[in-house]
C-alpha positions in Angstrom: 12.0 119.0 -68.3 15.7 120.0 -68.2 15.6 120.2 -64.4 14.0 116.8 -64.1 16.6 115.3 -66.5 19.3 116.8 -64.4 17.8 115.4 -61.2 17.5 111.8 -62.5 21.3 111.1 -62.4 21.4 112.7 -58.9 18.5 110.5 -57.8 20.1 107.4 -59.3 23.4 108.3 -57.7 21.9 109.0 -54.3 19.3 106.3 -54.0 20.4 103.8 -56.6 23.3 102.7 -54.5 21.1 102.4 -51.4 18.5 100.4 -53.4 21.2 98.0 -54.6 22.6 97.8 -51.1 19.2 97.0 -49.6 18.6 94.3 -52.2 22.0 92.8 -51.5 21.3 92.9 -47.7 17.9 91.2 -48.2 19.5 88.5 -50.4 22.3 87.9 -48.0 19.7 87.9 -45.1 17.6 85.3 -46.8 20.7 83.2 -47.6 21.9 83.6 -44.0 18.4 82.6 -42.7 18.5 79.4 -44.8 22.0 78.6 -43.6 21.1 79.3 -40.0 18.0 77.1 -40.3 20.1 74.2 -41.7 22.8 74.7 -39.0 20.2 74.6 -36.2 18.5 71.5 -37.6 21.8 69.6 -37.9 22.9 70.5 -34.4 19.5 69.5 -32.9 19.4 66.2 -34.9 22.9 65.3 -33.6 21.6 65.9 -30.0 18.6 63.6 -30.8 16.1 66.3 -30.0 12.4 65.8 -30.5 11.2 66.4 -34.1 8.7 69.0 -32.9 11.2 71.1 -31.2 13.6 70.8 -34.2 10.9 72.2 -36.5 10.0 75.0 -34.1 13.5 76.1 -33.4 14.6 76.2 -37.0 11.6 78.2 -38.0 12.2 80.7 -35.2 15.8 81.0 -36.3 14.9 81.6 -39.9 12.4 84.4 -39.2 14.6 86.1 -36.7 17.5 86.4 -39.2 15.1 87.5 -41.9 13.6 90.2 -39.7 17.1 91.5 -38.8 17.9 91.6 -42.6 14.7 93.6 -43.3 15.5 96.1 -40.5 19.0 96.5 -41.9 17.7 97.1 -45.4 15.3 99.8 -44.1 18.2 101.5 -42.2 20.1 101.6 -45.5 17.5 104.1 -46.7 17.9 106.2 -43.6 14.6 105.0 -42.1 14.7 105.1 -38.3 14.1 101.5 -37.3 13.8 102.3 -33.6 10.2 103.5 -34.2 9.4 100.2 -35.9 10.9 98.2 -33.1 8.9 100.3 -30.6 5.7 99.7 -32.6 6.4 95.9 -32.8 7.1 95.8 -29.1 3.8 97.5 -28.2 1.9 95.3 -30.6 3.6 92.2 -29.2 2.7 93.3 -25.6 -1.0 93.9 -26.6 -1.2 90.6 -28.4 0.5 88.8 -25.5 -1.9 90.3 -23.0 -4.9 89.3 -25.1 -3.5 85.8 -25.7 -2.0 85.2 -22.3 -3.7 81.8 -21.9 -2.5 80.6 -25.3 1.0 81.9 -24.6 1.0 80.0 -21.3 0.2 76.9 -23.3 2.8 77.8 -25.8 5.5 78.2 -23.2 4.5 75.0 -21.5 4.6 73.2 -24.8 8.2 74.5 -25.4 9.2 73.3 -21.9 7.6 69.9 -22.5 9.6 69.5 -25.7 12.8 70.6 -24.0 12.5 68.8 -20.7 10.7 65.7 -22.2 8.8 64.4 -19.2 7.1 62.1 -21.7 7.4 61.2 -25.4 5.0 59.9 -28.1 3.8 56.4 -27.2 4.1 56.8 -23.4 1.0 56.2 -21.2 0.7 59.1 -18.9 -1.7 60.5 -16.2 -2.1 64.2 -15.7 -4.5 67.1 -15.5 -7.3 64.6 -14.6 -6.8 62.6 -17.8 -5.0 59.4 -18.7 -4.0 57.9 -22.1 -1.3 57.1 -24.6 0.5 60.2 -26.0 -0.2 60.5 -29.7 1.0 64.0 -30.5 2.9 66.8 -28.7 2.1 70.1 -30.2 3.1 73.6 -29.1 -0.4 74.4 -27.5 -1.9 71.0 -26.8 -1.0 67.3 -26.2 -3.2 64.7 -27.8 -3.9 61.5 -25.8 -5.8 58.3 -26.7 -7.6 56.6 -23.9 -7.6 52.8 -23.6 -11.1 52.7 -25.3 -9.6 54.8 -28.2 -11.1 58.2 -27.3 -9.1 61.3 -28.4 -8.4 63.8 -25.7 -6.7 67.2 -26.3 -5.1 68.5 -23.1 -3.8 72.1 -22.9 -0.1 72.1 -22.3 -0.4 74.7 -19.6 -2.8 72.6 -17.6 -0.8 69.4 -18.2 2.6 70.9 -17.3 1.3 72.7 -14.3 -0.1 69.4 -12.8 1.6 66.3 -11.5 2.5 64.0 -14.5 2.7 60.3 -14.0 4.5 58.5 -16.8 3.6 54.9 -16.6 5.9 53.9 -19.5 9.0 55.7 -18.2 10.7 52.5 -17.0 11.0 49.1 -18.5 9.4 47.2 -15.6 6.3 47.6 -13.5 5.0 46.0 -10.3 1.6 44.3 -10.1 -0.2 44.9 -6.7 -2.9 42.3 -5.9 -4.8 41.7 -2.7 -6.6 38.4 -2.1 -8.5 37.5 1.1 -8.7 34.0 2.5 -10.9 32.8 5.3 -9.8 32.8 9.0 -10.1 29.0 8.9 -7.8 28.5 5.9 -4.1 27.6 6.2 -2.0 30.7 5.6 1.1 28.8 4.8 -0.7 26.6 2.3 -2.2 29.7 0.6 1.3 31.2 0.5 2.8 28.0 -1.2 -0.1 27.9 -3.7 0.5 31.5 -4.7 4.3 30.9 -5.1 3.6 27.9 -7.3 1.3 29.9 -9.6 3.9 32.7 -9.9 6.7 30.2 -10.7 4.7 28.7 -13.6 4.3 32.1 -15.4 7.4 32.8 -17.4 6.3 36.5 -17.9 6.9 37.2 -14.3 10.5 38.4 -13.6 12.6 36.4 -11.2 14.6 39.5 -10.3 13.3 41.3 -8.3 11.6 38.5 -6.4 7.8 38.6 -6.1 6.6 39.6 -2.7 3.9 37.5 -0.9 2.9 38.5 2.6 0.0 39.0 5.0 -1.0 42.6 4.7 -4.1 42.8 7.0 -6.4 41.0 9.4 -9.7 42.3 8.1 -13.2 41.9 9.5 -14.0 38.7 7.6 -10.7 37.7 5.9 -7.0 37.5 6.1 -5.7 39.6 3.3 -2.6 38.6 1.4 -0.7 41.0 -0.8 1.0 39.6 -4.0 3.5 41.9 -5.8 5.3 40.4 -8.8 7.4 42.4 -11.3 6.8 42.2 -15.1 7.9 44.0 -18.2 5.7 47.0 -18.8 4.3 45.5 -22.0 3.0 42.4 -20.1 1.5 44.3 -17.2 -2.3 44.0 -17.9 -2.1 40.5 -19.5 -0.2 39.1 -16.5 -2.5 40.9 -14.0 -5.7 39.5 -15.5 -4.3 36.0 -15.9 -2.8 35.9 -12.4 -6.1 36.9 -10.8 -7.9 34.0 -12.7 -5.2 31.4 -12.0 -5.1 32.3 -8.2 -8.8 31.8 -7.9 -8.7 28.5 -9.7 -5.7 27.3 -7.6 -7.5 28.3 -4.4 -10.6 26.4 -5.4 -8.5 23.3 -6.3 -6.7 23.3 -2.9 -9.8 24.0 -0.8 -8.7 27.5 0.3 -11.7 29.7 1.1 -12.1 33.1 -0.4 -14.8 34.8 1.9 -17.5 37.0 0.5 -20.1 39.2 2.2 -23.2 37.3 3.4 -26.5 38.5 4.8 -28.5 36.4 7.3 -32.3 37.0 7.4 -34.4 35.8 10.4 -38.1 35.1 9.6 -40.7 35.5 12.3 -43.0 32.4 12.7 -46.7 32.7 11.8 -47.8 31.5 15.2 -46.2 34.6 16.8 -48.1 36.8 14.5 -51.4 35.0 15.1 -51.0 35.2 18.9 -50.3 39.0 18.6 -53.5 39.5 16.6 -55.5 37.3 19.1 -54.4 39.5 22.0 -55.4 42.6 20.2 -58.8 41.1 19.5 -59.4 40.3 23.2 -58.8 43.9 24.4 -62.2 45.4 25.6 -63.6 48.2 23.4 -64.1 51.6 25.1 -67.7 52.4 26.2 -70.0 54.6 24.1 -71.9 57.8 24.9 -74.9 59.4 23.1 -74.0 62.2 20.7 -76.0 65.4 20.2 -76.7 64.6 16.6 -78.0 61.1 17.5 -76.2 57.8 17.6 -73.3 57.0 19.8 -69.6 58.0 19.9 -66.5 56.6 21.7 -65.7 58.0 25.2 -62.4 59.6 25.7 -60.0 58.3 28.3 -60.8 61.3 30.6 -64.6 60.6 30.4 -64.0 57.0 31.2 -62.0 57.9 34.4 -64.7 60.4 35.5 -67.5 57.8 35.0 -65.5 55.3 37.1 -65.1 57.9 39.8 -68.9 58.5 40.2 -69.6 54.8 40.4 -71.0 54.4 36.9 
């Protein structure tokens, strides 16, 4: 008991200071992690970064500072942290190898958030899918199709493919092709198209809409119509312009050709004469059969009989 009582002051003297130092390091580390998180958030918010990348970066900063504080507290007790770092590195390698697909999606998600090829609300096409961006997560991007179907696209597949951002610019060009008959007046059709375009206030005056002959097809002269509109008016103008052009062409007597099929019917008299000729053909002669009765002669037998004078 005396020896134990003598060792308590030594223990408290030796390890008490280390324990207090470790606690102070942990408290300072936690405080520093919180300050670092707020600092990173404020810097990213000033640079108008995406909310998702702000949240991700501040959390990474917090846990990195906290991990450093824990390792420093362990070193205060004389524990070799190099072994812990080696174990963590080996575990990280094993986990990374097992989750390489997920990590590829994670890396692609970070790149999407940093490079920002699209943002929430944009209509994009990529990885064989198309839709409005509803959410950009670290592993997947959520799209909503025009018929309101939710699609989750892996970021690795999306970022590794060609991305078409339809909403990237404020204006879009409508491409329409309308065919008129070869007998129709091209200049008149051109004037009618220009008149329809001028009456629609949603079509931009600058740049000027293009109207030109694009092709001399098999059964029509194809005209290309390319007006510019604001991106929000694209589909409404496209549908309305197609209808108004058809109505204007009909009102001005401009033909829009369509595929036709001509069917030639054979007169009944021709069929009757064909059957009559078949009926007048002589029937081949008959010969007695072994089993009784008669059978038709073959062409060879007929030629032999003719040769012997029968």
